[in-house]
C-alpha positions in Angstrom: -35.8 2.9 5.3 -34.8 2.5 1.6 -34.1 5.5 -0.5 -32.4 5.7 -3.9 -30.2 8.7 -4.4 -28.6 9.4 -7.8 -25.1 10.9 -7.3 -22.0 11.7 -9.2 -18.6 10.8 -7.9 -16.0 13.5 -8.4 -12.8 14.6 -6.6 -13.3 11.9 -4.0 -16.9 12.9 -3.0 -20.3 11.6 -3.9 -22.4 14.6 -4.9 -26.2 14.0 -5.1 -27.8 15.1 -8.4 -30.9 16.4 -6.6 -31.4 17.8 -3.0 -31.5 15.0 -0.4 -33.8 15.2 2.7 -31.7 13.4 5.3 -30.5 14.5 8.7 -26.8 15.5 9.0 -24.6 12.5 9.9 -27.0 9.9 8.4 -25.1 6.8 7.5 -25.8 5.6 4.0 -24.8 2.5 1.9 -23.7 3.3 -1.7 -23.9 0.8 -4.5 -22.1 1.7 -7.6 -23.0 0.1 -10.9 -20.2 0.0 -13.4 -19.3 -2.3 -16.3 -17.9 -5.4 -14.6 -15.3 -6.1 -17.3 -14.0 -2.5 -17.0 -14.0 -2.7 -13.2 -12.1 -6.1 -13.2 -9.6 -4.7 -15.6 -9.0 -1.6 -13.4 -8.8 -3.8 -10.3 -6.3 -6.2 -11.9 -4.1 -3.3 -13.0 -4.2 -1.8 -9.5 -3.2 -5.1 -8.0 -0.2 -5.4 -10.4 0.7 -1.8 -9.7 0.7 -2.6 -6.0 3.2 -5.4 -6.6 1.1 -8.5 -7.3 2.2 -10.8 -10.2 -0.4 -11.2 -13.0 -1.1 -14.7 -11.8 -1.7 -13.4 -8.2 -4.0 -10.7 -9.5 -5.9 -13.2 -11.6 -6.3 -15.4 -8.5 -7.6 -12.5 -6.4 -10.1 -11.7 -9.1 -11.3 -15.3 -9.3 -11.9 -15.3 -5.6 -13.8 -12.0 -5.8 -16.0 -13.4 -8.6 -16.9 -16.3 -6.3 -17.7 -13.9 -3.4 -19.8 -11.7 -5.7 -21.8 -14.7 -6.9 -22.4 -16.0 -3.4 -23.6 -12.5 -2.3 -25.9 -12.3 -5.3 -27.6 -15.5 -4.2 -28.5 -14.1 -0.7 -32.0 -12.9 0.0 -32.6 -9.2 0.7 -33.0 -10.0 4.4 -29.7 -11.9 4.5 -28.0 -9.0 2.7 -29.4 -6.5 5.2 -28.2 -8.7 8.1 -24.8 -9.1 6.6 -24.5 -5.3 6.1 -25.7 -4.6 9.6 -23.1 -7.0 11.1 -20.4 -5.2 9.0 -21.5 -1.9 10.4 -21.6 -3.3 13.9 -18.1 -4.6 13.6 -16.9 -1.3 12.3 -18.5 0.6 15.2 -17.1 -1.9 17.7 -13.5 -1.5 16.4 -13.8 2.3 16.2 -14.9 2.4 19.8 -12.1 0.0 20.9 -9.5 2.3 19.2 -10.8 5.5 20.9 
């Protein structure tokens, strides 16, 4: 099922703009659309604040750009399979830790 929900992020929580008809506990995937230049700038600063050198931060950003480009080249079916495998791994490791 595919459903687009417009939401606002505030105080660490995504709040839907309109009522949403989903059962409690439904797992959702959120895609945020922001200005990529602003996002990269914020990420670079966060890396530096966390102790990376400017050169290390630039290297991380370059690698992320490559990953983003490769993801964008995937078909919708490939993206769904990739996301499902991520969710399966997350579920597996949560169960192993319990």
